[in-house]
N, C-alpha and C positions, 0 to 999 in steps of 0.2 A: 599538493603539487598540481600545477596547471598542465593539463594534457590537451593537445590539439589533435583533431582528426582531419583526414582528407578523404572525403567520399563524395560521389556524384559530381566530381569536378570542382568541389569547393573545399576550402579550408574552413573548419568550424571550431569554435571553442573560445575560451578555455573551458574545460570540464574537470571536475574532480573524478578520480578513479571510481569512486562508488557510483557516481551518476552513470558513467560509461558502462560499468558492470551491469547495472539494472537495465540499461538500454540493450546491452549485449544479450542478457538472459531473456529479454522480451522480444528478441528477434528484430530489433530496430536498426541494427548495425550489420551490414554485410560482412562476411568473413574476410574479404579482401581489402577492407578499409585500412588505411595507413594511420599510424599515430606517432606523435612525437612529444617529448617533454624536455625541459631544460636539462642539459647534461648528456643527452643522447647524441651520438655523432651523426646519425641519419634517421630518416623515417623507417618504421618497421610495420609489419602486418599485425593488426590488432588481435588476430586469432592467437598470436603468441603471448600477448598480455593476459588473455583469459583462457589459457590452455586447459585449466582445470575447472572452468565454469561451464555449465551446460547452457547451450543455446537452444532457444525454442525451435521446434521442428518447422520446416518450411510449410507454407500454405499449399494446399493441393493446387495443381496446375489449372484446374477448372473451377476455381473458387467462385467465379461469377455465376455458376450454374448449380446452386446449392440444392435444387430439387433432386439432382442425380446423385447426391452424396448420401452415403449410408452412415448412420451413427450407431454406436452400441446402445443397447437398451438400458434404460435407467434401472438401477438396482431396486 
C-alpha cells in the first residue's frame, strides 16, 4: 500500500507502512504529521496509524551543549 505523508509543508511519498513505522520509531516523523493512502476519505494524523508503536523520546532541548548533559554510568 502506498502511503503519502504531509510534513514540514510538503507532501512526500509514496512510502510503505513498514518504512514509515521505522521512521516513526526512530523519531524522524513528528506526531502531527498527516498521512493518506488510497481509500481514505481524508488525511489523518500519523500518530493514529502507529498508536501502538513506540516513538523515540525527544532530544533534550539543549542538545547543542552536550558538555552540560549527564549520562548514566556504564555497567
